[in-house]
C-alpha positions as CSV (number, residue, x, y, z in Angstrom):
1,M,50.4,25.1,-71.1
2,I,51.3,26.5,-68.5
3,Y,49.6,23.4,-66.6
4,K,50.7,24.4,-63.6
5,D,47.3,27.0,-64.0
6,Y,45.3,24.8,-65.8
7,F,45.2,22.2,-62.8
8,K,44.0,25.1,-60.2
9,N,41.6,26.0,-62.4
10,Y,40.5,22.6,-63.1
11,S,40.5,22.3,-58.5
12,I,39.0,25.4,-58.5
13,S,36.1,24.2,-61.1
14,I,35.1,21.0,-59.5
15,K,35.3,22.1,-55.9
16,N,32.5,24.9,-57.1
17,L,30.8,21.9,-58.8
18,L,31.0,20.1,-55.2
19,D,29.5,23.2,-53.4
20,E,26.0,23.0,-55.6
21,V,25.3,19.4,-55.0
22,D,22.2,18.6,-52.9
23,T,24.0,16.6,-50.3
24,N,20.0,15.9,-49.6
25,L,20.0,14.2,-53.0
26,I,22.8,11.4,-52.1
27,D,20.6,10.5,-48.4
28,K,17.2,9.7,-50.8
29,S,19.6,7.5,-53.3
30,V,21.3,5.4,-50.4
31,E,18.0,4.7,-49.1
32,L,16.8,3.6,-51.6
33,I,19.9,1.4,-52.9
34,N,19.4,0.0,-49.2
35,L,16.1,-0.8,-49.5
36,S,16.1,-2.3,-52.9
37,N,19.1,-4.3,-51.6
38,Q,16.9,-5.6,-48.3
39,N,14.3,-6.5,-50.9
40,N,16.4,-8.6,-53.1
41,N,15.7,-5.9,-55.9
42,K,18.3,-5.2,-58.6
43,I,20.1,-1.5,-59.2
44,Y,19.4,0.4,-62.4
45,I,22.0,2.7,-63.1
46,V,21.6,5.0,-66.8
47,G,24.6,7.0,-68.4
48,N,24.0,9.1,-71.8
49,G,26.8,9.4,-73.7
50,G,30.3,9.5,-73.0
51,S,28.5,9.1,-68.8
52,A,27.4,5.4,-70.4
53,S,31.0,4.2,-70.0
54,I,30.6,6.2,-66.6
55,A,27.2,4.3,-65.6
56,S,28.9,1.4,-66.7
57,H,31.6,1.3,-64.3
58,V,28.9,2.9,-61.2
59,S,27.7,-0.4,-62.2
60,V,30.3,-3.0,-61.2
61,D,31.3,-1.3,-58.3
62,F,27.7,-2.2,-56.7
63,A,28.3,-6.0,-57.7
64,K,32.0,-5.9,-56.8
65,V,32.5,-4.6,-53.8
66,A,29.0,-3.1,-52.7
67,K,27.9,-7.1,-53.1
68,I,24.6,-5.0,-54.2
69,P,22.8,-6.8,-57.4
70,S,23.7,-3.4,-60.7
71,A,23.1,-3.6,-64.2
72,T,23.4,-1.2,-66.6
73,F,21.3,-0.5,-70.3
74,N,24.7,-0.3,-72.5
75,N,24.1,-2.6,-75.9
76,A,23.9,-0.4,-78.8
77,N,21.4,-2.9,-79.7
78,L,19.1,-2.7,-77.2
79,I,19.7,1.3,-77.2
80,T,19.2,1.6,-80.9
81,C,16.2,-0.8,-80.8
82,F,13.9,0.9,-77.9
83,A,15.2,5.3,-78.8
84,N,13.7,3.3,-82.7
85,D,10.0,2.7,-81.4
86,Y,9.9,4.6,-78.5
87,G,11.9,7.8,-79.6
88,Y,15.0,8.2,-77.8
89,P,13.7,10.6,-74.9
90,N,12.1,7.6,-73.8
91,W,14.6,4.6,-74.7
92,V,15.2,4.6,-70.9
93,K,11.3,4.4,-69.3
94,E,10.7,1.9,-71.8
95,S,13.4,-0.1,-71.3
96,I,13.0,-0.7,-67.7
97,K,9.6,-1.3,-68.0
98,S,10.3,-4.2,-70.5
99,Y,13.4,-5.1,-67.9
100,C,12.5,-5.2,-64.2
101,N,9.1,-6.5,-63.7
102,N,7.3,-9.4,-62.5
103,N,11.2,-11.4,-61.3
104,D,11.0,-9.0,-58.2
105,L,7.2,-9.2,-56.6
106,S,7.8,-13.3,-57.3
107,R,10.2,-13.6,-55.3
108,D,9.5,-11.3,-52.5
109,F,5.6,-12.9,-52.8
110,E,7.4,-17.0,-52.1
111,K,10.3,-15.1,-49.5
112,H,6.9,-14.2,-47.5
113,A,4.9,-17.7,-48.8
114,K,7.4,-19.2,-46.1
115,I,7.7,-17.5,-43.2
116,A,3.7,-17.4,-42.5
117,N,3.2,-20.8,-43.7
118,D,1.0,-19.6,-46.4
119,P,3.2,-22.0,-48.7
120,L,2.7,-20.5,-53.4
121,W,4.9,-21.3,-55.7
122,R,5.0,-20.0,-59.5
123,L,3.5,-21.0,-62.7
124,P,5.0,-20.2,-66.0
125,L,3.0,-17.7,-68.0
126,Y,3.7,-20.3,-71.6
127,E,2.7,-18.0,-74.5
128,P,1.6,-21.1,-76.6
129,Y,-1.7,-21.2,-74.1
130,R,-3.2,-17.6,-75.3
131,R,-4.5,-19.9,-78.3
132,M,-6.6,-21.4,-76.4
133,L,-8.2,-17.5,-75.0
134,D,-9.3,-17.0,-78.7
135,S,-12.7,-16.4,-80.0
136,K,-14.6,-16.3,-83.0
137,V,-17.0,-13.6,-82.2
138,A,-14.3,-11.1,-79.2
139,D,-11.3,-10.4,-78.9
140,I,-10.5,-12.6,-76.6
141,S,-12.5,-15.0,-74.6
142,S,-12.6,-15.7,-70.7
143,A,-12.9,-19.0,-70.5
144,S,-10.9,-21.2,-72.0
145,E,-11.6,-24.7,-74.5
146,G,-10.8,-28.0,-73.4
147,G,-10.8,-26.8,-69.3
148,F,-7.1,-27.6,-69.5
149,G,-4.0,-25.1,-68.2
150,G,-7.0,-22.6,-66.0
151,G,-4.0,-21.3,-63.3
152,I,-2.1,-20.1,-66.3
153,T,-5.1,-19.0,-68.8
154,A,-6.6,-16.9,-66.2
155,A,-3.2,-15.1,-65.9
156,L,-2.1,-15.0,-69.5
157,F,-6.0,-13.0,-69.7
158,L,-5.6,-11.2,-66.8
159,Q,-2.3,-10.0,-68.9
160,E,-4.4,-8.4,-71.6
161,F,-5.3,-6.0,-69.7
162,V,-1.9,-4.8,-67.9
163,E,-0.3,-1.9,-68.9
164,K,3.3,-3.3,-69.9
165,G,6.1,-2.2,-67.0
166,I,3.2,-2.8,-64.3
167,P,3.9,-5.2,-61.2
168,W,1.1,-7.5,-61.0
169,A,0.2,-11.5,-59.3
170,H,-3.2,-13.8,-59.9
171,F,-3.0,-16.3,-56.8
172,D,-4.6,-19.6,-58.1
173,I,-6.3,-21.3,-55.2
174,M,-8.4,-23.6,-54.0
175,A,-8.9,-22.0,-50.9
176,W,-9.7,-25.1,-48.9
177,N,-8.1,-27.3,-46.0
178,T,-8.1,-31.1,-46.9
179,F,-6.9,-31.9,-43.5
180,S,-6.4,-30.0,-40.3
181,R,-3.2,-28.7,-39.5
182,A,-1.4,-26.5,-35.9
183,G,-3.9,-22.9,-36.7
184,R,-5.5,-24.4,-40.3
185,P,-8.5,-26.4,-39.5
186,E,-9.9,-28.6,-41.8
187,G,-12.1,-26.4,-44.0
188,G,-12.4,-23.0,-46.2
189,E,-9.2,-21.8,-46.3
190,A,-8.0,-17.7,-46.6
191,Q,-4.8,-19.1,-49.6
192,S,-2.3,-16.4,-49.9
193,I,-3.7,-14.0,-48.2
194,R,-1.3,-13.8,-45.1
195,A,2.0,-13.7,-47.7
196,A,0.1,-10.6,-49.7
197,F,-0.7,-9.0,-46.3
198,N,3.0,-9.3,-44.7
199,L,4.8,-8.4,-48.0
200,I,2.2,-5.3,-48.4
201,V,2.9,-4.1,-44.8
202,E,6.8,-4.7,-45.5
203,K,6.6,-2.3,-49.0
204,Y,4.1,-0.2,-47.6
205,G,4.0,0.0,-43.9
206,S,4.8,2.5,-41.9
């Protein structure tokens, strides 16, 4: 084998591939990564076949060198489980739905709650409470028996109607100030709205 010719032809083939790269897509990718990092989110990188190893390497570089939280789906048990249940063409999409939800939205709300002095905090979706919504005459009851854990059972009720993978939030609020503070007089109060508004502006405002 004449290695000199091989290296020359290989270099030419790589150059031809690079000439076809749409650099606008690179710019868009950089913008998305920066936006994700600014919002304290995580980057997920996925590869198929041997490219899974490349995806894993890139993910480590993001986390170690660029200090950008990153991960990849390359566990054989995860891939085969989701491919078996949803079909191979859909395993990545379904994995993302299961692994990339809720926590990021919760952190964003808590951040803006502190900035706006509009206190809110996360409660657990405690699954054992789900049985409190069981009904003898319907699939589910909107009012739990006993009246305990109402904020949690209300959220568990809503969860039944949200498609998997869609970020959502339920606010259980008193809507009342029990005493006056600066800019917050005693009486009715639009709690959590300031934090929600600021989050919407940050994510979707122009």
